[in-house]
C-alpha positions as CSV (number, residue, x, y, z in Angstrom):
1,M,46.2,-248.4,-49.8
2,I,48.6,-246.3,-52.0
3,S,47.2,-243.5,-54.2
4,A,48.7,-240.9,-56.4
5,F,47.6,-237.6,-54.8
6,L,47.5,-234.1,-56.3
7,K,47.7,-231.5,-53.6
8,G,47.2,-228.5,-55.9
9,P,47.8,-227.2,-59.5
10,N,51.3,-227.0,-61.0
11,Q,52.7,-229.5,-58.5
12,E,54.1,-232.9,-59.0
13,I,51.9,-235.8,-57.8
14,I,52.9,-237.5,-54.6
15,L,52.1,-241.1,-53.4
16,Q,50.2,-241.2,-50.2
17,E,48.5,-243.8,-47.9
18,F,44.7,-243.7,-47.7
19,N,42.2,-246.0,-46.1
20,K,40.7,-248.5,-48.4
21,P,37.2,-247.2,-49.5
22,V,34.1,-248.9,-48.2
23,P,31.3,-249.5,-50.8
24,G,28.0,-247.8,-50.2
25,K,24.5,-248.7,-51.5
26,G,24.8,-249.8,-55.1
27,E,28.6,-249.3,-55.2
28,A,31.5,-251.7,-55.6
29,I,35.2,-251.7,-54.9
30,V,37.7,-252.5,-57.7
31,Q,41.3,-253.4,-57.1
32,I,43.0,-251.5,-59.8
33,H,45.8,-253.3,-61.7
34,Y,46.3,-250.8,-64.6
35,A,45.3,-247.2,-65.1
36,A,45.7,-245.0,-68.2
37,L,46.6,-241.3,-68.5
38,N,44.4,-238.9,-70.3
39,H,45.0,-235.3,-71.3
40,R,42.3,-234.2,-68.8
41,D,44.7,-235.5,-66.0
42,L,47.5,-233.4,-67.4
43,W,45.3,-230.3,-67.7
44,T,44.1,-230.8,-64.1
45,L,47.8,-231.2,-63.0
46,K,48.5,-227.9,-64.6
47,G,45.5,-226.1,-63.2
48,Q,43.9,-225.8,-66.6
49,Y,40.9,-227.9,-66.1
50,R,37.5,-226.7,-64.9
51,G,36.6,-227.5,-61.3
52,S,38.8,-228.3,-58.3
53,S,42.5,-229.1,-58.8
54,E,43.4,-229.7,-55.2
55,N,43.2,-232.8,-53.0
56,L,42.5,-235.1,-56.0
57,I,43.2,-238.7,-56.8
58,L,43.3,-238.4,-60.6
59,G,42.6,-241.1,-63.2
60,S,39.6,-241.9,-65.4
61,D,40.6,-245.2,-66.9
62,G,41.2,-248.4,-65.0
63,S,41.1,-252.2,-65.1
64,G,41.4,-254.7,-62.3
65,I,39.6,-257.2,-60.1
66,L,36.1,-256.8,-58.6
67,D,36.9,-256.8,-54.9
68,S,33.7,-256.2,-53.0
69,L,30.1,-255.1,-53.2
70,G,28.0,-252.7,-51.2
71,E,24.4,-253.1,-50.2
72,T,21.9,-253.8,-53.1
73,A,24.7,-253.8,-55.7
74,Q,23.8,-255.9,-58.6
75,T,25.4,-259.4,-58.8
76,R,25.7,-259.7,-62.6
77,L,29.5,-259.9,-62.0
78,E,31.4,-262.1,-59.6
79,I,33.9,-261.2,-56.9
80,G,37.3,-261.8,-58.3
81,Q,36.2,-261.2,-61.9
82,E,38.4,-259.1,-64.3
83,V,36.7,-255.8,-65.0
84,I,37.0,-252.4,-66.6
85,I,35.4,-249.2,-65.5
86,N,33.1,-246.9,-67.5
87,P,34.4,-243.4,-66.4
88,S,31.2,-241.7,-67.7
89,L,29.3,-241.1,-64.4
90,N,25.6,-240.1,-64.1
91,W,25.0,-239.7,-67.9
92,G,21.2,-239.5,-67.5
93,E,18.3,-240.8,-69.6
94,N,18.9,-238.7,-72.8
95,E,21.0,-240.5,-75.3
96,N,21.5,-237.2,-77.2
97,A,23.4,-235.4,-74.4
98,Q,24.5,-235.9,-70.8
99,G,22.4,-234.7,-68.0
100,P,23.1,-232.0,-65.3
101,D,24.6,-234.5,-62.9
102,F,27.2,-235.9,-65.4
103,Q,30.8,-236.2,-64.2
104,I,33.9,-237.9,-65.5
105,L,35.7,-240.2,-63.0
106,G,38.8,-238.7,-61.5
107,N,37.7,-235.1,-61.0
108,P,36.1,-234.4,-58.6
109,D,35.5,-238.0,-57.5
110,P,38.6,-240.0,-56.6
111,G,40.0,-241.7,-59.7
112,T,41.9,-244.8,-60.8
113,F,45.5,-243.8,-59.8
114,S,45.0,-245.8,-56.7
115,Q,45.2,-249.4,-55.5
116,Y,41.4,-249.4,-54.9
117,I,38.5,-247.4,-56.1
118,K,34.9,-247.1,-55.2
119,V,32.4,-246.6,-58.1
120,P,28.8,-247.3,-58.9
121,M,28.2,-250.9,-59.8
122,D,26.5,-249.8,-63.0
123,N,29.8,-248.4,-64.2
124,I,31.7,-251.7,-63.9
125,F,31.8,-254.1,-66.9
126,P,33.5,-257.4,-67.6
127,L,36.9,-257.1,-69.3
128,P,36.3,-257.5,-73.0
129,K,36.9,-261.0,-74.4
130,G,40.4,-261.5,-75.7
131,M,41.8,-258.4,-73.9
132,S,44.5,-258.3,-71.2
133,L,44.0,-256.1,-68.2
134,M,46.7,-253.8,-69.7
135,E,44.6,-253.4,-72.9
136,G,41.4,-253.0,-70.9
137,A,42.8,-250.0,-69.0
138,A,43.6,-248.3,-72.3
139,L,40.1,-248.5,-73.7
140,P,37.4,-246.6,-71.7
141,L,37.6,-242.8,-71.9
142,A,39.3,-242.5,-75.2
143,G,37.5,-245.4,-76.7
144,L,34.1,-244.2,-75.6
145,T,34.9,-240.7,-76.9
146,A,36.0,-241.9,-80.3
147,Y,33.1,-244.3,-80.6
148,R,30.5,-241.7,-80.0
149,A,32.3,-239.2,-82.3
150,L,32.6,-241.5,-85.2
151,F,29.3,-243.5,-85.1
152,T,26.7,-241.7,-83.0
153,R,27.5,-238.2,-84.0
154,G,29.5,-238.6,-87.2
155,K,27.5,-241.5,-88.7
156,L,30.6,-243.0,-90.3
157,K,29.9,-245.7,-92.9
158,K,32.0,-248.2,-94.9
159,G,33.8,-246.6,-97.8
160,Q,33.6,-243.1,-96.6
161,N,36.6,-240.8,-96.4
162,L,37.6,-239.9,-92.9
163,L,40.4,-237.6,-91.7
164,I,41.6,-238.0,-88.1
165,T,43.8,-235.1,-86.9
166,G,46.6,-235.6,-84.4
167,I,47.0,-239.3,-84.8
168,G,49.2,-239.9,-81.7
169,G,46.6,-239.5,-79.0
170,G,44.5,-242.2,-77.5
171,A,41.1,-241.3,-79.0
172,A,42.7,-240.8,-82.4
173,Q,44.4,-244.1,-82.3
174,L,41.2,-246.0,-81.1
175,G,39.1,-244.1,-83.7
176,F,41.6,-245.1,-86.4
177,Q,41.2,-248.8,-85.4
178,M,37.4,-248.7,-85.4
179,A,37.1,-246.8,-88.6
180,K,39.5,-249.2,-90.4
181,A,37.5,-252.1,-89.0
182,I,34.2,-251.1,-90.7
183,G,36.0,-250.4,-94.0
184,A,36.2,-246.6,-94.0
185,R,39.1,-245.0,-95.9
186,V,41.1,-243.4,-93.1
187,F,43.5,-240.5,-93.6
188,I,45.5,-238.9,-90.8
189,S,47.5,-235.8,-89.9
190,S,50.3,-235.2,-87.5
191,S,53.3,-233.0,-86.9
192,K,55.5,-236.1,-86.5
193,I,56.7,-237.8,-89.6
194,S,57.4,-241.0,-87.6
195,K,53.7,-241.1,-86.6
196,I,52.6,-240.6,-90.2
197,T,54.8,-243.4,-91.4
198,E,53.6,-245.7,-88.7
199,S,50.0,-245.0,-89.4
200,I,50.4,-245.7,-93.1
201,Q,52.1,-249.0,-92.2
202,E,49.0,-249.8,-90.1
203,G,46.6,-249.1,-93.0
204,A,46.1,-245.3,-93.3
205,E,45.5,-244.3,-96.9
206,E,47.8,-241.3,-96.5
207,G,49.1,-238.9,-93.9
208,F,49.7,-235.2,-93.9
209,D,52.2,-233.1,-91.9
210,Y,50.0,-230.2,-90.8
211,T,53.1,-228.1,-90.0
212,Q,53.8,-227.8,-93.8
213,S,52.2,-224.9,-95.6
214,D,51.0,-227.0,-98.5
215,W,49.4,-229.8,-96.5
216,V,45.8,-228.7,-97.3
217,K,46.5,-228.7,-101.0
218,N,48.1,-232.1,-100.7
219,A,45.0,-233.4,-98.9
220,Q,42.7,-231.9,-101.6
221,K,44.7,-233.7,-104.3
222,S,44.4,-237.0,-102.4
223,V,40.6,-236.6,-101.8
224,P,39.4,-234.1,-104.5
225,E,35.7,-234.8,-103.7
226,G,36.3,-233.8,-100.0
227,F,36.1,-235.7,-96.8
228,D,32.9,-237.1,-95.5
229,L,33.9,-236.7,-91.9
230,I,36.8,-235.1,-90.0
231,M,37.4,-236.0,-86.4
232,D,39.4,-233.4,-84.4
233,S,40.4,-232.8,-80.8
234,A,42.6,-229.7,-81.2
235,S,40.5,-226.9,-82.7
236,G,42.7,-223.8,-83.1
237,K,43.6,-221.6,-86.0
238,G,43.6,-224.5,-88.5
239,F,39.8,-224.8,-88.3
240,P,39.0,-223.0,-91.5
241,D,41.4,-225.3,-93.4
242,L,39.5,-228.3,-92.1
243,I,36.2,-226.8,-93.3
244,D,37.7,-226.4,-96.7
245,L,38.6,-230.1,-96.8
246,L,35.0,-231.3,-96.2
247,K,32.8,-232.3,-99.0
248,P,29.3,-230.6,-99.4
249,G,27.1,-232.1,-96.7
250,G,30.2,-233.4,-94.8
251,S,30.6,-233.3,-91.0
252,F,33.2,-232.0,-88.6
253,V,33.0,-233.7,-85.2
254,F,35.2,-232.4,-82.3
255,F,35.8,-233.1,-78.6
256,G,38.7,-230.9,-77.6
257,G,40.5,-227.6,-77.9
258,T,44.1,-228.2,-77.1
259,A,45.2,-225.8,-79.8
260,G,43.0,-223.0,-78.5
261,P,39.9,-221.2,-80.0
262,W,38.9,-221.5,-83.6
263,A,39.9,-219.0,-86.2
264,S,36.7,-217.9,-87.9
265,P,36.0,-219.3,-91.3
266,I,34.0,-217.4,-93.9
267,P,30.4,-218.2,-92.9
268,A,29.3,-219.0,-96.4
269,K,31.8,-221.9,-96.6
270,I,29.7,-223.5,-93.8
271,F,26.2,-222.8,-94.9
272,W,26.7,-223.0,-98.7
273,K,28.4,-226.4,-98.3
274,Q,25.7,-227.6,-95.8
275,I,28.4,-228.5,-93.3
276,N,27.5,-230.2,-90.1
277,I,29.5,-229.0,-87.1
278,L,29.1,-231.5,-84.2
279,G,30.4,-231.3,-80.7
280,T,30.6,-234.4,-78.6
281,T,31.7,-235.4,-75.1
282,M,32.3,-239.0,-73.8
283,G,29.2,-241.2,-74.2
284,S,26.3,-243.0,-72.5
285,P,26.2,-246.4,-70.8
286,K,24.6,-247.8,-73.9
287,E,27.4,-246.6,-76.1
288,F,30.0,-248.0,-73.6
289,Q,28.4,-251.4,-74.0
290,E,28.4,-251.0,-77.8
291,L,32.1,-250.1,-77.6
292,I,32.9,-253.3,-75.8
293,Q,30.9,-255.3,-78.2
294,F,32.6,-253.6,-81.2
295,F,36.1,-254.4,-79.9
296,E,35.0,-258.0,-79.2
297,E,33.4,-258.4,-82.6
298,Y,36.4,-257.1,-84.6
299,S,39.0,-258.6,-82.2
300,L,40.6,-255.2,-81.8
301,H,43.3,-254.4,-79.2
302,P,44.1,-250.8,-77.9
303,K,47.5,-249.6,-78.8
304,I,49.8,-249.1,-75.7
305,D,52.7,-246.6,-75.8
306,Q,54.5,-247.2,-72.5
307,I,53.8,-248.6,-69.1
308,F,55.2,-247.0,-65.9
309,P,55.0,-248.2,-62.3
310,L,52.8,-246.0,-60.1
311,S,56.0,-244.8,-58.4
312,N,57.1,-243.2,-61.7
313,I,53.8,-241.4,-62.3
314,N,55.5,-238.0,-62.8
315,Q,57.7,-239.5,-65.5
316,A,54.6,-240.8,-67.2
317,F,53.1,-237.3,-67.2
318,R,56.3,-235.9,-68.7
319,R,56.0,-238.5,-71.5
320,M,52.4,-237.3,-72.2
321,E,53.4,-233.7,-72.1
322,S,56.2,-234.3,-74.6
323,G,53.7,-235.4,-77.3
324,E,55.9,-238.3,-78.4
325,Q,53.5,-241.0,-77.5
326,T,51.5,-243.2,-79.9
327,G,48.7,-244.9,-78.1
328,K,47.9,-244.9,-74.4
329,I,50.4,-244.4,-71.5
330,L,49.6,-246.8,-68.7
331,L,50.4,-247.0,-65.0
332,K,50.9,-250.4,-63.3
333,I,49.1,-250.1,-60.0
334,H,49.1,-253.7,-58.6
């Protein structure tokens, strides 16, 4: 089989032949048809992600065909069935937080940038009804992250004011779709006017260019009572501004730090306003099942930016690094 293989940090990925994996006890083999890029793949490629960055087959998101089962693997799915993979491995029994054995597929375990992958059977789910395999590959990691951020941690409700920062990324896009589906009032921010314009056309109440010095004042004029929830994946020096934009008792939920560490806000702004600061990472198997049901119930479809053949994987990474994408970047594997 052909896999996209990272030999070390700060190197381009090469394609290499590997033996097709053999399923062990409770495991299954999926023939991957589409895989999606995530920023953790880019950070690993650059040597900026924790853990090993050598001898890796990257990729957390994948969809395809159930190929074979190992000993004692459950038979709730049929060989040949279209499936997607939950990349949240070994979550544990506690819904509040992952356990000590938790990992994300694709680092250190071999990931989805390969023609075949071996995963625990419990992590394989039927392709959501009404979705293509392309759309299915775009859902898992970013969708699970956004679902937990908005609903489990952020407690988002119909009619509430939500601000999603950095609207171009996969989790932001999927969060936007889910929040709109339940009737929240969704505002967005971006450094790209084209992304703001596109989001407003798709139902955003308003968009803000965070590179402009007056964007916070503009947001306060639009939502003078303050936002109920802000979903962020960047962190960085703009953190105090986001605290200013929250209403008393509002919540800030975050799952990334691409813009670096926080600038320190005045502590009184947090405790006097009774602000909730909530970290979140991925999600549990229960939440993954709820995510699938949510997309089926509301007939939602993940937004796809571009699709590249596996042979053009380095071009796909350059697309991600450019920051020009809106939605998920996919690889066609089979």
